C-alpha positions as CSV (number, residue, x, y, z in Angstrom):
1,X,5.8,159.4,139.7
2,X,7.4,161.3,136.8
3,X,7.2,158.7,134.1
4,X,9.5,158.0,131.2
5,X,6.4,157.8,129.0
6,X,3.4,159.9,129.9
7,X,0.9,158.9,127.3
8,X,0.4,156.7,124.2
9,X,0.3,159.7,121.8
10,X,0.9,163.4,121.9
11,X,-2.4,165.1,122.4
12,X,-3.8,161.7,123.5
13,X,-7.4,162.6,124.1
14,X,-7.8,164.4,120.7
15,X,-5.8,161.6,118.9
16,X,-7.9,158.8,120.4
17,X,-11.1,160.6,119.4
18,X,-9.9,161.0,115.8
19,X,-8.8,157.3,115.7
20,X,-12.2,156.1,116.9
21,X,-13.9,158.1,114.1
22,X,-11.4,156.7,111.6
23,X,-12.0,153.1,112.6
24,X,-15.7,153.5,112.5
25,X,-15.6,154.8,108.9
26,X,-12.7,152.8,107.4
27,X,-13.6,150.2,104.7
28,X,-10.4,148.2,105.5
29,X,-7.9,148.2,108.4
30,X,-5.2,146.0,106.8
31,X,-2.3,147.8,105.0
32,X,-3.7,150.3,102.5
33,X,-4.0,154.0,101.6
34,X,-3.1,155.5,105.0
35,X,0.1,153.4,105.2
36,X,1.1,154.6,101.7
37,X,0.3,158.2,102.6
38,X,2.4,157.9,105.7
39,X,5.3,156.4,103.7
40,X,5.2,159.4,101.4
41,X,4.8,161.9,104.2
42,X,7.5,160.5,106.4
43,X,10.0,160.1,103.5
44,X,9.4,163.8,102.8
45,X,9.9,164.7,106.4
46,X,13.2,162.8,106.7
47,X,14.4,164.1,103.3
48,X,14.7,160.6,101.8
49,X,13.4,159.3,98.5
50,X,11.8,156.1,99.8
51,X,10.2,154.8,103.0
52,X,8.9,151.3,103.7
53,X,6.5,151.3,106.7
54,X,6.6,148.1,108.9
55,X,5.2,146.8,112.1
56,X,8.1,147.7,114.4
57,X,11.6,149.1,114.5
58,X,13.0,145.7,115.3
59,X,11.3,144.3,112.1
60,X,12.8,147.2,110.2
61,X,16.3,146.1,111.2
62,X,15.7,142.5,110.2
63,X,14.0,143.6,107.0
64,X,17.0,145.8,106.1
65,X,19.6,143.1,106.6
66,X,17.5,140.4,104.8
67,X,17.0,142.7,101.8
68,X,20.7,143.3,101.4
69,X,21.3,139.6,101.5
70,X,18.5,139.0,99.0
71,X,20.2,141.5,96.6
72,X,23.6,139.8,97.2
73,X,25.1,143.0,98.7
74,X,25.8,141.0,101.9
75,X,26.6,137.3,102.0
76,X,26.4,134.7,104.7
77,X,29.6,134.9,106.8
78,X,30.3,138.6,106.1
79,X,31.5,140.5,109.1
80,X,29.2,143.3,110.2
81,X,30.3,145.8,112.8
82,X,27.8,147.3,115.2
83,X,27.8,149.6,118.3
84,X,28.4,147.8,121.5
85,X,26.1,150.1,123.4
86,X,22.7,149.4,121.7
87,X,19.4,147.6,121.8
88,X,19.3,143.8,121.3
89,X,17.5,143.9,117.9
90,X,20.3,146.0,116.3
91,X,22.6,143.0,116.5
92,X,20.1,140.1,116.6
93,X,19.4,140.2,112.8
94,X,23.1,140.0,112.1
95,X,23.3,136.7,114.1
96,X,19.9,135.4,112.9
97,X,20.8,135.8,109.2
98,X,24.2,134.0,109.4
99,X,26.5,137.1,109.4
100,X,29.3,137.6,111.9
101,X,28.8,140.4,114.4
102,X,31.9,142.6,115.3
103,X,31.2,144.9,118.2
104,X,32.9,148.3,118.4
105,X,33.2,150.2,121.7
106,X,31.7,153.6,122.1
107,X,33.1,157.0,123.3
108,X,32.2,158.0,126.8
109,X,31.6,161.6,125.8
110,X,29.1,160.8,123.1
111,X,27.9,157.3,123.9
112,X,28.4,156.5,120.2
113,X,30.9,154.9,117.9
114,X,33.5,157.3,116.5
115,X,35.6,157.1,113.3
116,X,38.8,156.5,115.3
117,X,37.3,153.3,116.9
118,X,36.0,152.2,113.5
119,X,39.4,152.6,111.8
120,X,41.0,150.6,114.7
121,X,38.5,147.8,114.3
122,X,39.0,147.7,110.5
123,X,42.8,147.2,110.9
124,X,42.0,143.7,112.4
125,X,38.7,142.8,110.8
126,X,37.5,142.6,107.2
127,X,34.3,144.6,107.8
128,X,31.7,144.6,105.0
129,X,29.1,146.7,106.8
130,X,28.7,149.0,109.8
131,X,25.2,149.0,111.4
132,X,25.7,151.9,113.7
133,X,23.3,153.0,116.5
134,X,22.6,156.7,116.9
135,X,22.0,156.4,120.6
136,X,19.5,158.6,122.6
137,X,19.6,161.4,120.0
138,X,23.4,161.6,120.0
139,X,26.1,160.9,117.4
140,X,29.8,161.1,117.3
141,X,31.6,162.2,114.0
142,X,29.1,160.4,111.8
143,X,30.2,162.6,108.8
144,X,33.7,161.2,109.1
145,X,32.4,157.7,109.5
146,X,30.4,158.1,106.3
147,X,33.5,159.3,104.5
148,X,35.6,156.4,105.7
149,X,32.9,153.8,104.8
150,X,32.6,155.3,101.3
151,X,36.3,155.2,100.7
152,X,36.6,151.6,102.0
153,X,33.5,150.1,100.4
154,X,31.9,149.5,103.7
155,X,28.1,149.6,103.7
156,X,26.9,152.1,106.3
157,X,23.5,151.6,107.9
158,X,21.9,153.6,110.7
159,X,19.7,152.4,113.5
160,X,18.0,155.7,114.1
161,X,15.2,154.5,116.3
162,X,16.2,156.8,119.2
163,X,17.4,159.9,117.3
164,X,14.5,161.0,115.0
165,X,15.0,164.7,114.4
166,X,18.6,165.1,115.6
167,X,20.8,167.1,113.2
168,X,24.6,166.9,112.6
169,X,26.3,169.5,110.4
170,X,23.1,170.4,108.6
171,X,22.0,166.8,108.0
172,X,19.4,164.8,109.9
173,X,20.7,161.6,111.5
174,X,19.3,158.7,109.5
175,X,20.5,160.3,106.3
176,X,24.2,159.4,106.5
177,X,24.0,155.7,105.5
178,X,22.7,153.8,102.6
179,X,19.6,153.2,104.6
180,X,18.3,153.8,108.1
181,X,15.6,152.4,110.4
182,X,13.2,154.2,112.7
183,X,10.9,153.0,115.5
184,X,7.4,154.3,116.1
185,X,6.9,152.3,119.3
186,X,5.0,154.0,122.2
187,X,7.4,156.3,124.0
188,X,9.6,156.9,120.9
189,X,9.6,160.3,119.2
190,X,6.5,159.5,117.2
191,X,4.0,156.8,118.3
192,X,1.9,154.6,116.1
193,X,1.6,152.2,119.1
194,X,3.8,149.7,117.3
195,X,5.6,150.5,114.0
196,X,8.8,151.3,112.3
197,X,10.3,152.1,108.9
198,X,13.3,151.7,106.6
199,X,14.4,154.7,104.6
200,X,16.8,154.9,101.6
201,X,17.5,156.8,98.4
202,X,18.3,153.5,96.6
203,X,15.3,152.4,94.6
204,X,16.5,148.9,94.0
205,X,16.9,148.4,97.7
206,X,13.5,150.0,98.4
207,X,11.9,147.6,95.9
208,X,13.4,144.7,97.8
209,X,12.1,146.1,101.1
210,X,8.6,146.0,99.6
211,X,9.0,142.4,98.5
212,X,10.7,141.2,101.7
213,X,8.1,143.0,103.9
214,X,5.2,140.9,102.6
215,X,6.1,137.2,102.2
216,X,8.6,137.7,99.3
217,X,5.8,138.4,96.8
218,X,5.6,141.2,94.3
219,X,2.2,142.7,95.0
220,X,3.5,146.0,96.4
221,X,6.1,146.9,93.7
222,X,5.5,148.7,90.4
223,X,4.1,146.9,87.4
224,X,7.3,147.0,85.3
225,X,9.3,145.3,88.0
226,X,6.4,142.7,88.5
227,X,6.5,142.0,84.7
228,X,10.3,141.5,84.9
229,X,9.9,139.0,87.7
230,X,7.2,137.1,85.8
231,X,9.4,136.8,82.7
232,X,12.6,136.0,84.6
233,X,10.9,133.1,86.6
234,X,8.5,132.1,83.8
235,X,5.5,132.6,86.1
236,X,2.0,132.5,84.7
237,X,0.1,135.8,85.5
238,X,-2.6,133.7,87.2
239,X,-0.1,132.6,89.8
240,X,1.7,135.9,90.2
241,X,0.0,137.1,93.4
242,X,0.8,133.9,95.1
243,X,4.4,133.5,93.8
244,X,7.2,134.1,96.3
245,X,10.4,135.5,94.7
246,X,12.6,136.2,97.7
247,X,13.0,135.3,101.3
248,X,10.5,137.4,103.2
249,X,8.3,137.9,106.3
250,X,5.0,139.4,107.2
251,X,6.1,142.8,108.6
252,X,3.1,144.7,107.3
253,X,1.6,147.5,109.4
254,X,-2.1,148.2,109.6
255,X,-4.2,151.2,108.5
256,X,-4.6,152.1,112.2
257,X,-0.8,152.5,112.4
258,X,-0.8,154.5,109.2
259,X,-3.6,156.8,110.4
260,X,-1.8,157.4,113.7
261,X,1.5,158.1,111.9
262,X,-0.1,160.8,109.7
263,X,-1.9,162.3,112.7
264,X,1.2,162.5,114.9
265,X,3.4,163.9,112.1
266,X,1.6,167.2,112.5
267,X,3.1,167.4,116.1
268,X,6.6,166.0,115.4
269,X,8.5,169.2,115.1
270,X,6.9,170.5,118.3
271,X,7.8,167.3,120.1
272,X,11.4,167.3,118.9
273,X,11.9,171.0,119.9
274,X,10.5,170.3,123.3
275,X,12.9,167.3,123.8
276,X,15.8,169.6,122.8
277,X,14.7,172.3,125.3
278,X,14.5,169.7,128.1
279,X,17.9,168.3,127.0
280,X,19.6,171.8,127.4
281,X,18.1,172.2,130.9
282,X,19.4,168.7,131.9
283,X,22.8,169.2,130.3
284,X,23.3,172.5,132.2
285,X,22.4,170.8,135.5
286,X,24.6,167.8,134.8
287,X,27.6,169.9,134.0
288,X,27.4,171.5,137.4
289,X,27.6,168.1,139.2
290,X,31.2,166.8,139.6
291,X,29.8,163.3,140.1
292,X,28.5,163.0,136.5
293,X,30.6,162.4,133.4
294,X,30.3,165.2,130.9
295,X,28.6,164.6,127.5
296,X,29.8,166.5,124.4
297,X,27.2,167.5,121.8
298,X,28.8,170.8,120.7
299,X,29.3,169.3,117.2
300,X,25.6,168.7,116.8
301,X,23.1,171.3,115.5
302,X,20.1,169.8,117.2
303,X,19.8,167.0,119.9
304,X,16.4,165.3,119.7
305,X,17.0,163.5,123.0
306,X,15.1,160.3,123.4
307,X,15.9,160.1,127.2
308,X,18.7,161.7,129.2
309,X,21.6,159.5,130.3
310,X,23.4,160.1,133.5
311,X,26.8,158.3,133.8
312,X,28.5,158.6,137.2
313,X,32.1,158.6,138.2
314,X,31.7,155.2,140.1
315,X,29.3,152.4,140.5
316,X,28.8,153.3,144.1
317,X,27.7,156.9,143.1
318,X,25.3,155.4,140.5
319,X,23.7,153.2,143.1
320,X,23.3,156.2,145.5
321,X,21.8,158.4,142.8
322,X,19.4,155.6,141.8
323,X,17.9,155.8,145.2
324,X,17.7,159.6,145.2
325,X,15.8,159.6,141.9
326,X,13.5,156.9,143.1
327,X,12.8,158.8,146.3
328,X,11.9,161.9,144.3
329,X,9.5,159.8,142.3
330,X,11.4,160.0,139.0
331,X,11.3,156.9,136.9
332,X,14.7,155.6,135.7
333,X,16.0,152.6,133.8
334,X,19.3,151.2,132.4
335,X,20.9,153.0,129.4
336,X,19.3,151.1,126.5
337,X,20.5,147.5,126.4
338,X,23.8,148.4,128.0
339,X,26.9,146.5,126.9
340,X,25.3,144.1,124.5
341,X,28.3,141.8,124.4
342,X,27.5,140.9,128.1
343,X,23.9,140.2,127.5
344,X,23.0,136.5,127.9
345,X,22.0,135.9,124.2
346,X,25.3,137.3,123.0
347,X,27.4,135.3,125.4
348,X,25.5,132.2,124.5
349,X,26.8,132.3,120.9
350,X,30.1,134.2,121.2
351,X,31.3,133.8,124.8
352,X,32.7,136.4,127.0
353,X,36.0,137.3,125.2
354,X,34.9,140.7,124.0
355,X,36.2,143.7,126.0
356,X,34.1,146.9,125.7
357,X,35.3,149.0,128.6
358,X,33.4,152.2,127.8
359,X,30.1,150.4,127.1
360,X,30.6,148.4,130.3
361,X,31.3,151.5,132.3
362,X,28.2,153.2,131.0
363,X,26.2,150.1,131.7
364,X,27.5,149.8,135.3
365,X,27.6,153.4,136.2
366,X,24.6,154.9,134.4
367,X,20.9,155.1,134.0
368,X,18.6,157.3,132.1
369,X,15.7,159.6,133.1
370,X,12.6,161.0,131.4
371,X,12.7,163.4,128.5
372,X,9.3,163.5,126.9
373,X,7.5,166.5,125.4
374,X,4.7,166.4,128.0
375,X,6.8,167.2,131.1
376,X,5.5,170.1,133.0
377,X,7.7,173.0,134.3
378,X,7.3,171.7,137.9
379,X,8.4,168.3,136.9
380,X,11.4,169.7,135.0
381,X,12.3,171.6,138.1
382,X,12.3,168.5,140.3
383,X,14.4,166.6,137.7
384,X,17.0,169.3,137.2
385,X,17.3,169.9,141.0
386,X,17.8,166.1,141.4
387,X,20.5,166.1,138.7
388,X,22.2,169.0,140.3
389,X,22.4,167.4,143.8
390,X,26.1,166.8,144.6
391,X,26.9,164.0,147.1
């Protein structure tokens, strides 16, 4: 079987040995110096000023929305737009925190929300924020979306959990919005087993991430801000470490996660380049198959493809190709969470009135196939020949 995920880490045997030695010698394994070092290293890699390391990409999304509410930049009842083709925990925090989700359909040729669809949505809805998903390493015209959001006082946030390393017009995805989230779950671009981050250039927002990440207390922010909170709330210094200033959670990572992040960062560019090379092979094979809808990534400088999507001209073709890929021992799965507005949790709260024809077509007519940096040349040959097979 050619698996979607081949191993827990890149260079797994070497990484596990290093991890074993680290655990044996570490004084503490709760959040500490390795996590701080990873935050610094990853912020530098991404080109952002600040990084807050957390225990999952899903936690990162919830942390980001909660922090904006804590700061008063979002309020209960605000309408938050999001990509209709996404993962559940892109939209769940919007619902959980009392905001109103407004889905936007995606383009078939990029699988992502474009500026035209955003503008159409904003004609009918008073959108305060767009939490866009950069799906599978792709984007649409995110630069134009950024311009529109800036001109119309819409907060732009990026769920970049599937697109680490992708570049649009000289800028890495994850750097277009006020803040972005990343996942370090096994099988994502960089694995810390479980893990995620929120990145921003906004110091006030980053300080709130640090407070909200750990119970709402002030232990992880600078001393000047701690002093300000003590004075503002008239808290005796004796009680400071056990005073809770904002609504918060326990989203802290461990030193194990931090160590793995620092270890795997050394391989990240290599892994991203390999994913792009595989993507080019797959794309060439898919373009020669009349049964497959064409993707357009000509506007992108680099596609750090998380997994390769195949969307077929009909549901019947999709079912047939599912059997072909399975018979060739190639693991497949639905494209992310599909049309999220048709997922049971969303229909429970908002009914079935939303019509997202492109997201639904992708959900019904598509699946994705492995693209990981450890695929061998023989495995790639099997995959590309299977993509090329015309029924």
